[in-house]
N, C-alpha and C positions, 0 to 999 in steps of 0.2 A: 504494500500500500504506500503510495506517495503522499506528499504533503497535502494535496488536494483531497485525498480520501479522509484525512483527519480534519481539515479545516472546514469543509463544506457542512458536515453534520454540526460542528460547533457553531458555525455561522447561523444555520437554521435554528438551532436551539436558542441562541442569544436573541435573534430577531423575534422568536416566539415569546420571549420574556419581555419584549418591548425595547430592546437595546437598539439604538440608532448607530449605524456604521457609516461614517462620513469618509468618503474617498477624496483624495487630492486635498487633504487638510494636513498641515504641518505644524507640530508643536515646536515653538521656538524659544519658549521661556516658561518659567513657573513663578508664582508669586507667593510670598510668605506673609503671615500676619505679624503682629507685634511680638508674639511669643516664639517666632521662628518656625511655625508650622506652615507647610505648603497647603494653600487653600484654593489655588486657581491655576489655570494653564492658559498661556497665550498661544493662540492658534492662528495661522495665516492660511487664507484660502481665497483664490480669485482676486488677489490684490487687496483684500480686506483683512482686518484683524478682528478676531473673535476672542473674547475673554470668557473662559468656561469655568464656572464655580465648581469646586470639588468639596463636598461635605465630608467624605471619608478619606480621600487621598487621590493622588495622581500616580498612575503606573506608566513609567516611560518604557515603551516597547516599539521604538521606531526604526529598528534595523541598525546596521553598523555604519562605519565611516570609511569604507573602502574606496569611495569616490572623492573623499576629502583629502587632497594631496598633503596639506599641512598636518592633519591628524594622523596620517599614516606613520609619521615619525615616532609616534608613541610606541609602536611595536617594533619598528625596524627602519632606520634612516634610509636604507636602500630603497624602500617602498615609496619614498617621497619623489621618485623620478616620475614625472608626468607622462613619460613614454610607456609606462606600464599600465595597460587598461584594466578596468575592473569588470568582473563578470556582471551580467544583468543589463548592461547598456544595450539598446536604447530605451528599454521599457522602464527602468528605474535607475536612479543614481543615489546610492546611500551616502548622504552628505553629513551624517552625524549630528543633525540638527537637534534631535531629542537628547543625545548625549551631551551636547554643548549646553543645553538647558539645565541638565543636572549638574554640570561642572560649575556653571554660573551660580547655582544655588548652594555651592560649597562642597560638592561631592568630591570624593577621592577617586582618581583613576587607578584601576588595578589591571596589570597586564595578565595575559593568559599564557599559553604555551610558548616557550622560548626557542622555537625552531621554525625554519621557514617552510618546510615541506607541507604542513597542513594548510598553510595560507595560500599556496600557489597552485595554479593549474596550467597545463600546456594545451595549446591548440595548434593544429598543423594546416596551413593553407587558408587561414581565415583570421580576421581581426575582431570577430564577434564570438560570443560564447553561447552554445546550447541551442542553436536554431536548426531545424530539420531541413532536409533537402527541399529546395523550391521556395523557402521562406523569402518574403519580401524584405525582411529585416536583416538578414545575414546568411552566410554560407556555413554548412556544417564542418567543412574541411575533411581531412582523412584521419583514420584511426591508427595511430602509431604508438603502441604501448606493449609492455610485457616482452615476450620473446621476439616480437617484431623488430626490436632494436638490433637484433642480429643481422638485419638486412639493410641497415642504414649507417651512415656516419653523420655527425653534426659538425658543421663548419661555421666559422664566424665571417665577418664582412670581407676579410682578405682571402677566405677559402681554407683556413687552417682548422684542423681538428683541435678541440679544446677540452674534451672530456671523454671519459670511458662510457661507451654506449651500453649501459646496463641499467635497466629500469628498476632500480631499488632505492630505498630511502637513504641508506648510508653507503657512500662509496669509499669509506675508510677515513672517517674524520671530516668529511665534507660531503655536500650534496650536489646534485645536478644544478640546483638553483644557485648555489654559491658560485659556480663557474659561469653559469649563464648570465647572471646579473652584472658581471664585470666585463662582458664582451663589448667591444667598441660599438656605440650607438644601439646596443641591444639587438644587433642584427645576427640572427641565427638561421642557418639553412639546414634542411634535412635532405641528404643526398642519397639517391638510390637509382637502380637501373630498371630496365623493362622487365627482366625476370622477376624482380621483387614486386613490381607493380601488378603483374599478372597473378602471381602467387597470392598476394594479399588483397587483390581486387581494389587497388588504389587508383583513383581517377582524379585528374586535375581539370575536369570539365567545369564550365563556368557556373553550373548549378551546384557544384561541390566545393570548389575553391574560389576565393575572391580574386578578382583580376589584379595582377601585380604581386600576388602571393605564391604563385606556382608557375614554373617554367619547364620547358622540355626542349631538348636539342639532340641532334644525331650523334654528336661527339661530346666528350667531356670538355674539350677545348672550346667548343662553341657555347656550351653551357656556362663555362667560366666567364666568357665575354658578356653574355646576356645578363648575368647576375653580378658582374664586376667583382669576381673572386680570382685575383691573379695567381694565387697559390693553389687553386683547386686541383688542377691536373696533377701536379706533383704530389699532393696529399692523397689523391685517390690511388695513384701508382704505389705510393709508400704503403698505404693500407692494404692493397691487394697483395703486396709482398708479405705482409704480416699474416694474411690468410694462408698463403702458400706455405709459410714457415710454421703455421700453427701457433704463433705466439705474437702478441701485441707488445712490441718493445717500448711503445710510447706511453700508453695509458693502462695496459694490463687488462684489456677486454677478455672475459672468460673464454676458454677454448670452445665451449658449447655454443657460444654466440659468434664465434670467429670462423665461420664455415662458408660464408657466401661472399664472393668477390663482386665488386661493382664493375662489371665488364661487358654486359650485353646492352647495346644501344637499342632505342634511344635512352637518354639519361634525364633524370628529373632533379629539380631543386625546388623544395617547398619550404616556405617560411615557417619557422616555429615561433609562436608568439606566447610569451609568458604573461599570464593574467593573475591579478590579485583577486582571490576568491573569498577569503574568510579572514576577518580580523577578530582575534580571540580576546582582546582586551575590552574593558568597559568600566562602568561605574561599580565601585565596590559595594557589595550588599552583605547582609547577614542572612540567617536561615529563615527569616520572615520576608526576605526580598526587600527589606528596607534599605534605602540608599544610605551609605555611611559617609560622614564628613572626613576631613583630613586627619582627625585624631581618632577615628573609628567609632564615633557616636552617631546613632541613627538620626537622620533628618526627618522629623515627624511629618507624616502625610506624604512622603515621597518614596516611591518604589521603582524598581527596575526589573525587567525580564527580557528574555530573548537575547539578542545580540547587543542590547544596551547594558547588560551586566557583565562584569568581569570577575576573575578570581575563581570561577568554577568551570568545570568541564564535564558535561553530562552527555557529550556526543554532539555532532553537528545537526543542524536542522531543527525539527520539531521539538525534541526533548528539551533543548536549550530554552525554548519559549514556554512550553507547557509546564515544566516542573517549577521554575521560579515564578511563573505566572500564577500557578495555583497557590503557592506560598503567599504571594502578594494579595490575592483575592481573599483568602481565608483571614489573613491578618487585618486587612482593611475592613472587612465585614464586621469584625469584632470591635473595631475602633470606635471611639466616641465621636459623633459628628461635630465638625468645627462650625 
């Protein structure tokens, strides 16, 4: 069951109880009374400002901040590069507005997992994420993962290999993303030949790959010129030599993945685009989902759930919203009305 299978019954239940669900409304601030309790939320919609009174409390659950370039620094300064797109575009852009509202109210920011792998995703031959073939919003690209890395090499803007092509989280004290994020201009190419394309059913047709993100040429030399990779031909020759020898002297690609030469034309170059997918940090909360201030004291009337809360990890997606959301709802329901 996907997220829709969980959310639609909840939506129906809430609407049956008289809950109004307002789309395209953004919480940008919260207001406190003289005692420091949050009693209202500032909401922007259609160029207007609406102040919503909150008798029991405000639950901030407005998604994360992966489209907010400045806030990305909270979890990793490398992610502040505006050339790294966020998943979800163009349907939504997580700007962190509700999280900013909590921070302005005195909340403490608490980081999540300290590694880049859970944050990032890779797409091949497209600059958008998650769209099916034929979508008017973007292209799906090709699927290059797992043992399929045995049929490709990754090169940078100059055409040099820069990493071991092994699809695993830890490459020996570093990750694929550690290497990818330091490549010049974040340009990364996936190089393979016709034999691999046929075996893996990879296509660079315009309904699969975005124009300018995938190229094909009869020879490696021609492909190098088309993609401006001056070192590509030498790198492919060197890699094929490793395959013949059964040992990758440069990056140590495992023997079980080092069995296929890039030798049968035509040849392909497909852009690999690194996306920021998940930001694990957020507002610090307690086990009632109350937002905590910078000394760890609950801010009365203010709660956070989903990607707005940090310091906990109960899995990606729905659990991260449902579990703290339930904590918040139960505690707010018991609270004395302001």
